[in-house]
MARBA-3410 file (N, C-alpha, C, O; in Angstrom, 1 decimal):
210
-119.0,110.3,58.9,-120.4,109.4,59.5,-121.6,109.5,59.6,-121.9,110.4,60.3 ~ -123.0,108.5,58.8,-124.7,109.4,58.7,-124.9,109.3,59.9,-124.2,108.5,60.5 ~ -126.0,110.1,60.8,-126.5,110.9,62.3,-128.1,110.5,60.9,-128.4,110.6,59.7 ~ -128.7,110.0,62.8,-130.7,110.4,62.1,-131.1,110.3,63.2,-130.9,109.7,64.3 ~ -131.6,111.2,62.7,-132.3,112.4,64.0,-134.6,112.5,63.3,-135.2,112.9,62.3
-134.8,111.8,64.6,-135.7,111.1,63.9,-137.3,112.1,64.9,-137.0,112.6,66.0 ~ -138.7,112.4,64.5,-138.8,113.3,64.8,-140.4,112.8,65.7,-141.5,112.6,65.0 ~ -140.3,112.7,67.1,-141.7,111.5,67.2,-142.4,112.6,68.4,-141.9,113.5,69.0 ~ -144.0,112.0,68.2,-145.0,113.1,69.2,-146.2,111.9,69.3,-146.9,111.6,68.4 ~ -146.2,111.6,70.5,-148.1,110.8,70.4,-148.9,110.8,69.3,-149.6,110.0,68.7
-148.5,112.6,69.2,-150.2,112.4,67.9,-149.4,113.7,66.9,-148.6,114.6,67.0 ~ -150.4,113.1,65.9,-150.2,114.5,65.1,-150.9,116.3,65.4,-151.6,116.8,66.3 ~ -150.4,116.7,64.7,-150.4,118.3,64.8,-149.3,118.8,65.9,-149.5,119.9,66.1 ~ -148.2,118.3,66.6,-147.7,119.2,66.8,-145.9,120.1,66.7,-145.0,120.8,67.2 ~ -146.4,119.6,65.9,-144.9,120.4,64.8,-143.9,118.9,64.1,-143.0,119.6,63.6
-143.7,117.9,64.0,-143.3,116.8,63.9,-143.1,116.9,62.2,-142.1,116.4,61.7 ~ -143.9,117.4,61.6,-143.6,117.8,59.5,-143.3,118.7,59.6,-142.2,118.4,59.1 ~ -143.2,120.2,60.1,-143.2,121.4,60.2,-141.5,121.3,60.8,-141.0,121.9,59.9 ~ -140.7,121.1,61.4,-140.0,121.0,62.7,-139.1,119.8,61.3,-137.9,120.0,61.1 ~ -139.7,118.6,60.5,-138.2,117.8,60.1,-138.4,118.5,58.6,-137.5,117.9,57.9
-139.3,119.8,57.6,-138.4,119.5,57.2,-138.0,121.1,56.9,-137.3,121.3,55.8 ~ -138.3,121.9,57.6,-137.7,123.0,58.4,-136.0,122.7,58.3,-135.3,123.4,57.6 ~ -135.6,121.5,59.1,-134.0,120.9,59.8,-134.1,120.5,58.6,-133.7,119.4,58.9 ~ -134.3,120.3,57.3,-134.1,118.9,56.2,-133.7,120.7,54.7,-133.2,120.7,53.6 ~ -134.0,121.2,55.1,-134.2,121.8,53.6,-132.7,123.1,54.3,-131.7,123.4,53.7
-133.2,123.5,55.7,-132.1,124.1,56.0,-130.5,123.6,56.1,-129.5,124.2,55.7 ~ -130.6,121.8,57.1,-128.9,120.8,56.1,-128.1,121.6,54.8,-127.0,122.0,54.4 ~ -129.9,121.2,54.2,-129.0,121.2,52.8,-128.2,121.9,52.3,-127.3,121.7,51.5 ~ -128.7,123.1,52.8,-128.8,124.8,52.0,-127.2,125.2,52.6,-126.5,126.2,52.3 ~ -127.2,124.5,53.0,-125.4,124.1,54.0,-125.0,123.7,53.8,-123.9,123.7,54.3
-125.2,122.8,52.8,-123.9,121.8,51.9,-124.2,120.6,52.7,-123.0,120.2,52.7 ~ -124.8,119.7,53.4,-125.6,118.4,54.1,-125.5,117.5,52.9,-125.4,118.2,51.9 ~ -125.5,116.5,52.7,-125.8,115.6,52.3,-127.3,114.7,52.7,-127.2,113.7,53.3 ~ -127.9,115.0,52.5,-129.2,114.5,53.6,-130.8,114.0,52.7,-131.2,114.3,51.6 ~ -131.5,113.2,53.9,-132.4,112.3,53.3,-133.1,112.3,53.8,-132.8,111.9,54.9
-134.6,112.8,53.5,-136.3,112.5,54.7,-136.5,111.7,54.4,-136.2,111.2,53.3 ~ -137.3,111.1,55.6,-138.4,110.0,55.0,-139.4,109.6,55.6,-139.5,108.4,55.7 ~ -140.3,110.3,56.0,-141.6,110.4,56.4,-142.2,109.1,56.6,-141.8,108.4,55.6 ~ -143.2,108.1,57.6,-143.2,107.8,57.6,-145.1,106.6,58.1,-145.4,105.5,58.5 ~ -146.1,108.3,57.3,-147.2,108.1,57.4,-147.6,107.7,55.9,-147.2,107.9,54.8
-148.6,107.2,56.5,-148.3,106.7,55.0,-149.7,108.0,54.0,-150.0,108.2,52.8 ~ -149.9,108.2,54.7,-150.8,110.1,53.9,-149.5,110.6,52.4,-149.8,111.0,51.3 ~ -147.9,110.1,53.2,-147.1,110.9,52.4,-146.9,112.7,52.4,-146.5,113.5,51.5 ~ -146.9,112.8,52.7,-147.6,114.7,52.6,-146.4,115.4,52.0,-146.4,115.7,50.8 ~ -145.5,115.6,52.9,-144.2,116.0,52.3,-144.0,115.7,50.9,-144.2,116.6,50.0
-143.7,114.4,50.7,-143.7,114.0,48.8,-144.5,114.6,48.1,-144.0,115.4,47.2 ~ -145.9,114.4,48.2,-146.6,115.0,47.5,-147.0,116.7,47.3,-147.8,117.1,46.5 ~ -145.8,117.6,48.6,-146.3,119.0,48.5,-144.5,119.1,47.6,-144.2,119.9,46.7 ~ -143.7,118.3,48.2,-142.3,118.5,47.2,-143.1,118.8,45.9,-143.4,120.0,45.7 ~ -143.8,117.2,44.4,-143.9,117.2,43.5,-144.6,118.6,42.6,-144.4,119.1,41.5
-145.7,119.0,44.1,-146.4,120.0,43.7,-145.4,121.6,43.4,-145.7,122.6,42.8 ~ -144.2,121.1,44.2,-143.4,122.5,44.2,-142.5,122.3,42.6,-142.1,123.0,41.7 ~ -142.7,121.0,43.1,-141.6,121.3,41.7,-142.1,121.2,40.3,-141.5,121.5,39.3 ~ -143.7,120.6,40.2,-144.4,121.6,38.9,-144.7,122.9,38.9,-145.1,123.3,37.8 ~ -144.6,123.8,39.8,-144.7,125.2,39.5,-143.5,126.5,39.5,-143.2,127.6,39.0
-142.7,125.5,40.7,-141.4,126.1,40.1,-140.1,126.1,38.5,-139.3,126.8,38.1 ~ -141.2,124.1,38.1,-140.1,124.1,36.8,-138.7,124.0,37.2,-137.7,124.2,36.5 ~ -138.8,123.3,39.1,-137.0,123.0,39.8,-136.7,122.6,39.0,-137.1,123.1,38.0 ~ -135.7,121.6,38.9,-134.8,120.4,38.7,-134.4,119.2,39.9,-133.2,119.2,40.4 ~ -135.7,118.2,40.4,-135.7,117.3,41.4,-133.9,117.1,41.9,-133.5,117.3,43.1
-133.3,116.8,41.0,-132.2,115.9,40.8,-130.9,116.9,41.9,-129.9,116.4,42.5 ~ -131.3,118.4,41.8,-130.0,119.5,42.8,-130.6,119.5,44.1,-130.1,120.2,45.0 ~ -131.7,118.5,44.3,-132.4,118.8,45.5,-132.8,117.2,46.8,-133.4,116.2,46.7 ~ -132.0,118.0,47.9,-132.7,116.7,48.5,-133.9,115.4,48.9,-135.1,115.7,49.2 ~ -133.5,114.2,48.9,-134.6,113.1,48.6,-135.5,113.5,49.6,-135.1,114.2,50.6
-137.0,113.1,49.4,-138.0,112.8,49.9,-138.0,111.4,49.9,-137.3,111.0,49.0 ~ -138.7,110.4,50.8,-138.9,109.0,50.2,-139.6,108.6,51.1,-138.8,108.5,52.0 ~ -141.3,108.0,51.7,-142.0,106.8,52.3,-141.9,106.5,52.6,-140.8,106.3,52.3 ~ -142.2,105.6,54.0,-141.9,104.2,54.2,-142.8,104.2,55.6,-143.5,105.2,55.8 ~ -142.8,103.3,56.4,-144.0,103.2,57.0,-143.4,102.6,58.5,-142.4,103.2,58.9
-143.9,101.6,59.5,-143.0,102.5,60.7,-142.9,100.1,61.0,-142.4,99.5,62.0 ~ -143.3,99.8,60.2,-142.7,98.2,59.9,-141.3,98.0,59.6,-140.4,97.2,60.0 ~ -141.2,99.6,58.4,-139.9,99.5,57.5,-138.9,100.3,57.5,-137.9,100.2,56.9 ~ -139.1,101.0,58.0,-138.3,101.9,58.9,-136.9,102.8,58.8,-136.4,103.8,58.5 ~ -136.7,100.5,59.6,-135.5,100.7,60.6,-134.8,99.3,59.4,-133.7,98.8,59.6
-135.7,98.9,58.4,-135.3,98.5,57.6,-133.6,99.3,56.2,-132.5,99.0,55.8 ~ -134.7,100.6,56.2,-134.4,101.8,55.3,-133.6,102.5,55.6,-132.7,103.0,55.0 ~ -134.0,102.7,56.8,-132.2,102.9,58.2,-130.9,102.6,58.0,-129.8,103.1,57.8 ~ -131.6,101.5,58.1,-129.8,100.6,57.8,-128.9,100.4,56.8,-127.7,100.2,56.6 ~ -130.0,100.6,56.1,-129.3,101.2,54.8,-128.4,101.8,54.0,-127.4,101.8,53.3
-129.7,102.6,55.0,-128.7,104.4,54.7,-127.5,105.0,55.1,-126.7,105.8,54.7 ~ -127.8,103.9,56.8,-125.8,103.4,57.3,-124.6,102.7,56.7,-123.4,102.6,56.8 ~ -125.9,102.2,55.6,-125.0,101.0,55.3,-123.7,101.4,53.8,-122.6,101.0,53.5 ~ -125.0,102.6,53.2,-124.5,103.2,52.2,-123.0,103.6,51.9,-122.0,103.4,51.1 ~ -123.6,104.7,53.4,-122.8,106.5,53.8,-122.9,106.5,52.7,-122.0,105.9,52.0
-124.1,107.3,52.2,-124.2,108.2,50.7,-124.8,110.1,51.9,-124.1,111.1,51.9 ~ -126.0,109.7,52.7,-125.4,111.0,53.4,-125.1,111.2,55.0,-124.8,110.2,55.7 ~ -125.0,112.6,55.5,-124.9,113.5,55.8,-126.0,112.5,57.0,-125.9,111.5,57.8 ~ -126.7,113.3,56.7,-128.1,113.4,58.1,-129.7,112.6,57.2,-130.2,113.1,56.2 ~ -130.3,111.1,58.0,-130.8,110.7,58.0,-131.7,111.6,58.8,-131.2,112.1,59.8
-133.1,111.8,58.3,-134.4,113.0,58.8,-135.2,111.7,58.8,-134.6,111.0,58.0 ~ -136.1,111.0,59.2,-137.3,110.8,60.0,-138.3,111.4,60.5,-138.1,111.9,61.6 ~ -139.4,111.6,59.9,-141.5,112.4,60.5,-141.2,111.4,60.5,-140.6,110.8,59.5 ~ -141.5,111.1,61.8,-142.3,109.3,62.0,-144.4,110.4,62.5,-144.8,111.5,62.7 ~ -144.9,108.8,62.4,-146.3,108.4,62.7,-146.5,109.3,64.2,-145.5,109.6,64.8
-147.5,109.4,64.4,-148.0,109.4,65.6,-148.2,108.4,66.7,-149.1,108.4,67.6 ~ -147.3,107.4,66.7,-147.8,106.1,67.4,-147.2,105.3,68.5,-147.1,104.1,68.6 ~ -146.9,106.6,69.5,-145.1,105.8,70.5,-145.6,105.3,71.4,-145.0,105.5,72.5 ~ -147.0,104.2,71.5,-146.9,103.1,72.1,-146.4,101.5,71.4,-146.0,100.5,71.9 ~ -146.8,102.0,69.8,-146.4,101.1,68.7,-144.8,100.5,69.4,-144.2,101.4,70.0
-144.5,99.7,69.4,-143.2,98.8,69.3,-142.2,99.1,67.9,-141.0,99.2,68.3 ~ -142.2,99.3,66.6,-141.8,99.7,65.7,-141.7,101.4,66.3,-140.7,101.8,65.9 ~ -142.3,102.4,67.0,-141.1,103.8,67.2,-139.9,102.9,68.3,-138.7,103.1,68.1 ~ -140.3,102.2,69.0,-139.3,102.2,69.5,-137.8,102.8,69.1,-136.9,103.6,69.1 ~ -138.6,101.3,68.7,-137.0,100.3,67.9,-136.7,101.2,66.8,-135.7,100.9,66.2
-137.7,102.6,66.4,-137.0,104.5,65.8,-135.6,104.3,66.7,-134.7,103.7,66.2 ~ -135.6,104.6,67.5,-135.7,105.4,69.1,-134.5,104.9,69.1,-133.7,105.8,69.0 ~ -133.7,103.5,69.2,-133.0,103.2,69.4,-132.6,103.1,67.7,-133.8,103.2,67.5 ~ -132.2,103.0,66.9,-131.7,103.1,65.9,-131.6,105.0,65.7,-131.5,105.3,64.6 ~ -131.7,105.9,66.5,-131.7,107.4,66.0,-130.9,107.7,66.8,-131.0,107.5,68.0
-129.8,108.4,66.3,-129.2,109.2,67.5,-129.8,110.5,67.8,-129.0,111.5,67.9 ~ -130.6,110.7,67.9,-130.7,112.0,68.2,-132.7,112.2,67.8,-133.4,112.6,66.8 ~ -133.2,111.6,69.7,-135.2,111.3,68.5,-135.1,113.5,69.5,-134.3,114.2,70.2 ~ -136.7,113.8,68.6,-136.6,115.1,68.7,-138.4,115.4,69.2,-139.1,114.6,68.6 ~ -138.8,115.9,69.7,-140.1,115.4,70.4,-140.7,117.6,70.8,-140.6,118.3,71.8
-141.3,117.7,69.2,-141.6,119.4,69.3,-142.8,119.2,70.2,-143.3,118.1,70.5 ~ -143.2,120.4,70.7,-144.5,120.8,71.5,-144.7,122.8,71.5,-144.2,123.9,71.4 ~ -146.0,122.0,71.5,-146.1,123.8,72.3,-146.4,123.9,73.7,-146.6,122.8,74.3 ~ -146.4,124.8,74.4,-146.6,125.4,75.6,-148.0,125.1,75.8,-148.1,124.9,77.1 ~ -149.3,124.9,75.0,-150.4,125.2,75.1,-150.7,123.3,76.3,-150.0,122.3,76.2
-151.6,123.5,77.1,-152.0,122.5,77.1,-151.9,120.7,77.8,-151.6,119.9,78.6 ~ -152.5,121.1,75.9,-152.9,119.3,75.4,-151.4,118.9,74.8,-150.7,117.9,75.0 ~ -151.2,120.1,74.0,-149.8,119.5,73.6,-148.8,119.0,75.0,-148.3,117.9,75.0 ~ -148.8,119.4,75.5,-148.4,119.4,76.6,-148.3,118.2,77.8,-147.4,117.9,78.7 ~ -149.4,117.5,77.5,-149.7,116.5,78.5,-149.1,115.7,76.9,-148.3,114.8,77.1
-149.6,115.9,75.6,-149.3,114.9,74.9,-147.3,114.4,75.3,-146.7,113.3,75.6 ~ -147.0,115.8,75.2,-145.8,115.5,75.3,-144.8,114.6,76.2,-143.9,113.9,76.0 ~ -145.6,115.1,77.2,-144.9,114.3,78.4,-145.3,113.1,78.4,-144.3,112.5,78.1 ~ -146.4,112.3,78.7,-146.7,111.2,77.3,-146.0,110.5,76.5,-145.8,109.3,76.5 ~ -145.5,111.4,75.7,-144.4,110.3,74.7,-143.0,110.5,75.2,-142.0,109.8,74.7
-142.8,111.5,76.2,-141.2,111.2,76.9,-141.6,110.4,77.5,-140.8,109.6,77.0 ~ -142.6,109.2,79.0,-143.0,108.7,79.1,-142.6,107.4,78.8,-141.7,106.8,79.4 ~ -143.5,106.7,77.4,-143.3,105.6,77.1,-142.2,105.7,75.9,-142.5,104.8,75.2 ~ -141.2,106.2,75.5,-139.4,105.9,75.1,-138.6,105.8,75.9,-137.6,105.1,75.9 ~ -139.2,106.8,77.2,-138.6,106.3,78.3,-137.9,104.7,78.6,-136.9,104.6,79.3
-138.6,103.3,77.9,-137.9,101.6,78.0,-136.9,102.0,76.8,-137.9,101.5,76.2 ~ -136.4,102.2,76.2,-135.8,102.7,75.4,-134.5,102.6,75.7,-133.5,102.1,75.1 ~ -134.5,103.5,76.9,-133.2,103.9,78.0,-132.3,103.0,77.8,-131.4,102.6,77.1 ~ -133.1,102.7,79.1,-132.4,100.5,79.6,-131.8,99.1,78.3,-131.5,97.9,78.2 ~ -131.8,100.6,77.1,-131.5,99.6,75.4,-129.9,100.6,75.1,-128.8,100.5,74.5
-130.6,101.3,75.6,-129.3,102.2,74.5,-128.7,103.8,75.6,-129.3,104.8,75.5 ~ -127.3,103.6,76.8,-127.2,104.8,77.0,-127.4,106.1,76.3,-127.9,107.2,76.4 ~ -126.7,105.5,75.5,-126.5,106.8,74.4,-127.8,108.2,73.9,-127.8,109.4,73.8 ~ -128.8,107.0,73.6,-130.1,107.8,73.2,-130.1,108.9,73.6,-129.9,108.7,74.8 ~ -130.2,110.0,73.5,-130.8,111.6,73.2,-132.1,111.7,73.0,-132.7,110.8,72.4
-132.9,113.0,73.4,-133.9,112.7,73.5,-134.4,114.6,74.1,-134.3,115.2,75.1 ~ -134.9,114.7,72.9,-134.9,116.4,73.1,-136.0,116.9,73.1,-136.7,116.1,72.6 ~ -136.4,117.7,73.5,-137.7,118.7,74.1,-137.5,120.0,72.4,-136.5,120.5,72.0 ~ -138.6,120.2,72.1,-138.6,121.4,71.4,-139.4,122.5,70.7,-140.1,122.7,69.7 ~ -138.9,123.1,71.7,-140.4,124.3,71.7,-140.7,125.1,70.2,-140.0,125.9,69.5
-142.1,124.2,70.0,-142.7,124.5,69.0,-143.3,125.8,69.4,-143.2,126.4,70.5 ~ -144.2,126.4,67.7,-145.3,127.8,68.3,-145.4,128.7,69.3,-146.4,129.1,70.0 ~ -143.7,129.3,69.5,-143.6,129.4,71.3,-143.9,131.9,70.2,-143.5,132.5,69.2 ~ -144.8,132.1,71.5,-144.6,133.7,71.2,-143.3,134.4,71.2,-142.6,134.7,72.2 ~ -142.6,134.9,69.1,-141.5,135.7,70.1,-140.7,136.0,71.4,-139.6,135.8,71.9
-141.8,136.8,71.9,-141.3,137.9,73.4,-141.3,136.4,74.2,-141.9,135.9,73.2 ~ -141.2,135.7,74.7,-141.7,134.6,75.6,-139.8,134.2,75.2,-139.2,134.0,74.2 ~ -139.6,134.0,77.0,-138.1,134.2,77.7,-138.1,132.5,77.5,-138.9,131.7,77.8 ~ -137.0,132.4,77.1,-136.6,130.9,78.0,-137.3,130.3,79.6,-137.8,129.3,79.9 ~ -137.0,131.5,80.4,-137.4,131.0,81.5,-138.5,130.8,81.7,-139.2,129.8,82.0
-138.7,131.5,81.5,-140.7,130.6,81.1,-141.5,129.7,80.1,-142.7,129.4,79.9 ~ -140.3,129.5,79.5,-140.9,127.8,78.1,-140.3,127.9,79.5,-140.6,128.9,80.3 ~ -139.1,126.5,80.0,-138.4,126.5,80.9,-139.0,125.6,82.1,-138.8,124.6,82.8 ~ -140.1,126.6,82.0,-140.8,125.9,83.7,-141.6,126.2,83.2,-142.4,126.7,84.0 ~ -142.1,126.2,81.9,-143.5,125.0,81.8,-143.0,123.4,81.2,-143.8,122.5,81.4
-141.8,123.1,80.6,-141.6,121.8,80.4,-141.1,121.7,81.6,-141.9,120.9,82.1 ~ -140.3,122.1,82.4,-139.8,121.3,83.7,-140.1,119.9,84.0,-139.2,119.0,84.1 ~ -141.9,119.4,84.1,-141.6,118.3,84.5,-140.9,116.9,83.5,-140.4,115.7,83.5 ~ -141.3,118.2,82.5,-140.1,116.4,81.1,-139.7,115.8,81.7,-139.8,114.6,81.5 ~ -139.2,116.3,82.6,-137.6,115.2,82.6,-136.9,114.7,81.8,-136.6,113.5,81.7
-136.5,116.3,80.8,-136.1,115.7,79.1,-135.5,117.4,79.2,-135.8,118.5,79.8 ~ -134.3,117.0,78.1,-133.1,118.3,77.7,-134.2,119.5,76.3,-134.6,119.3,75.1 ~ -134.2,120.3,76.8,-135.1,121.4,76.2,-134.0,122.1,75.4,-132.9,122.5,75.8 ~ -134.4,122.1,74.0,-133.4,123.5,73.6,-133.2,124.5,73.1,-133.9,124.7,72.1 ~ -132.1,125.8,73.5,-132.3,126.8,73.9,-133.0,126.8,73.0,-134.1,126.4,73.4
-133.0,127.0,71.6,-133.3,128.0,71.0,-135.0,127.4,70.7,-135.2,126.2,71.0 ~ -136.3,128.5,70.1,-137.9,127.8,69.9,-137.6,127.8,68.6,-136.5,128.1,68.0 ~ -139.4,127.4,68.0,-139.6,127.6,66.7,-140.8,128.8,67.2,-141.9,128.8,67.8 ~ -140.0,130.1,66.3,-141.6,131.2,67.0,-143.0,131.1,66.1,-142.7,131.0,64.9 ~ -143.9,131.1,66.3,-145.4,130.9,65.8,-145.3,132.3,65.0,-145.4,133.5,65.5
-145.2,132.0,63.7,-145.0,132.8,62.4,-145.6,132.4,61.4,-145.6,131.2,61.7 ~ -146.1,132.6,60.4,-146.9,132.1,59.0,-145.3,131.1,58.3,-145.1,129.9,58.5 ~ -144.5,131.9,57.8,-142.8,131.2,57.7,-142.9,130.2,58.0,-142.9,129.6,57.0 ~ -143.1,129.1,59.1,-142.6,128.4,60.2,-143.9,127.1,59.7,-143.8,125.9,59.9 ~ -145.0,127.7,59.3,-146.5,126.9,59.2,-146.7,126.7,57.4,-147.1,125.6,56.9
-146.4,128.1,56.4,-146.2,127.6,55.3,-144.6,127.1,54.4,-144.0,127.7,53.6 ~ -144.4,125.9,54.9,-143.1,125.7,54.8,-143.2,125.0,53.3,-144.1,124.5,52.8 ~ -141.9,125.2,52.9,-142.1,124.6,52.1,-140.3,123.5,51.3,-139.2,123.6,51.8 ~ -140.6,123.0,50.4,-139.9,121.4,50.7,-138.6,122.0,49.9,-137.7,121.2,49.5 ~ -138.5,123.0,49.8,-136.8,122.9,48.5,-136.7,124.2,49.3,-135.5,124.3,49.5
-137.1,124.9,49.6,-136.2,126.8,50.5,-136.6,126.5,51.7,-137.6,126.1,52.3 ~ -134.7,127.1,52.2,-135.3,127.2,54.1,-135.8,128.5,53.8,-135.9,129.2,52.8 ~ -136.2,128.4,55.7,-137.0,129.3,56.4,-134.6,129.3,57.4,-133.8,128.5,58.0 ~ -134.7,130.7,56.9,-133.8,131.3,57.5,-133.5,131.4,58.8,-132.4,131.2,59.2 ~ -134.9,131.9,59.6,-135.0,131.8,61.3,-134.6,130.6,62.1,-134.2,130.7,63.3
-134.9,129.0,60.8,-134.9,128.4,61.4,-133.2,127.7,61.6,-132.9,126.6,62.0 ~ -132.5,129.0,61.1,-130.5,128.5,60.9,-130.1,128.0,61.8,-129.3,127.2,61.8 ~ -130.5,128.4,62.8,-130.3,129.1,64.7,-129.8,127.3,64.8,-128.8,126.5,64.7 ~ -132.0,127.3,65.2,-132.4,125.5,66.0,-131.3,124.3,65.3,-130.7,123.4,66.0 ~ -131.2,124.6,63.2,-130.8,123.3,63.0,-129.5,124.1,63.3,-129.2,123.4,64.2
-128.9,124.6,63.2,-126.9,124.9,64.4,-127.1,124.5,65.2,-126.2,123.6,65.3 ~ -128.2,124.3,66.8,-127.8,124.1,67.6,-128.8,121.9,67.8,-128.7,121.0,68.7 ~ -129.2,121.8,66.8,-129.3,120.5,66.5,-128.1,119.2,65.1,-127.9,118.1,64.8 ~ -128.0,120.2,65.0,-126.1,119.7,64.5,-125.3,119.7,65.8,-124.3,118.9,65.9 ~ -125.6,120.3,66.6,-124.5,119.9,67.8,-124.5,119.5,68.6,-123.5,119.5,69.4
-126.3,118.9,69.0,-126.4,117.9,70.2,-126.1,116.7,69.0,-125.4,115.9,69.6 ~ -126.2,116.5,68.0,-126.5,115.4,67.3,-125.2,115.0,66.8,-125.3,113.9,66.4 ~ -124.3,115.5,66.7,-122.9,115.4,66.5,-121.6,115.0,68.3,-120.5,114.6,68.5 ~ -123.3,115.6,69.5,-122.0,115.6,70.4,-122.0,114.3,71.3,-122.9,114.0,72.1 ~ -120.2,113.4,70.9,-120.3,112.3,72.0,-121.2,112.6,73.1,-121.4,111.8,74.0
END
């Protein structure tokens, strides 16, 4: 049965796109059937994929699909893929519009919602508001899982420090964090980042848990 993992935040720049593509490339490298859908109409990842294919002269048929959609169309896209049962994981890189009713519907059609955040005051405020925006979805889906993914964290930062900074969010925090490294900022749509393996495994365990 396929699982829907959506990356959502109230604004851009929190790490939705980098986290979504790092998860997709890692899951694909592990042998899972993956499709990534981006709802930002700029379709950044689709463009980057085409550039990488051109430069590497790679075969697109051997890679997972990156598709463009929008907030109004994403639910029907998800339902189509669920019916086809072609993919193990449907990963959604959403636009930053959590007050939009379509984003709330995306939550209800997701098995796991991931909110990436750094520990800066601005990102923490955005993440707190994102959680508040999405809380009404819990009234309609008791099985909804929303987790916080610490992003751009200094490698020496202890988990206790992260937990304390994110304590007021009242949401589950991943044990693993995305370190602040160029490897994560300069991401690829083809090659997996090996340091994302532990994060990907934790996300899989969370979405597969009953």
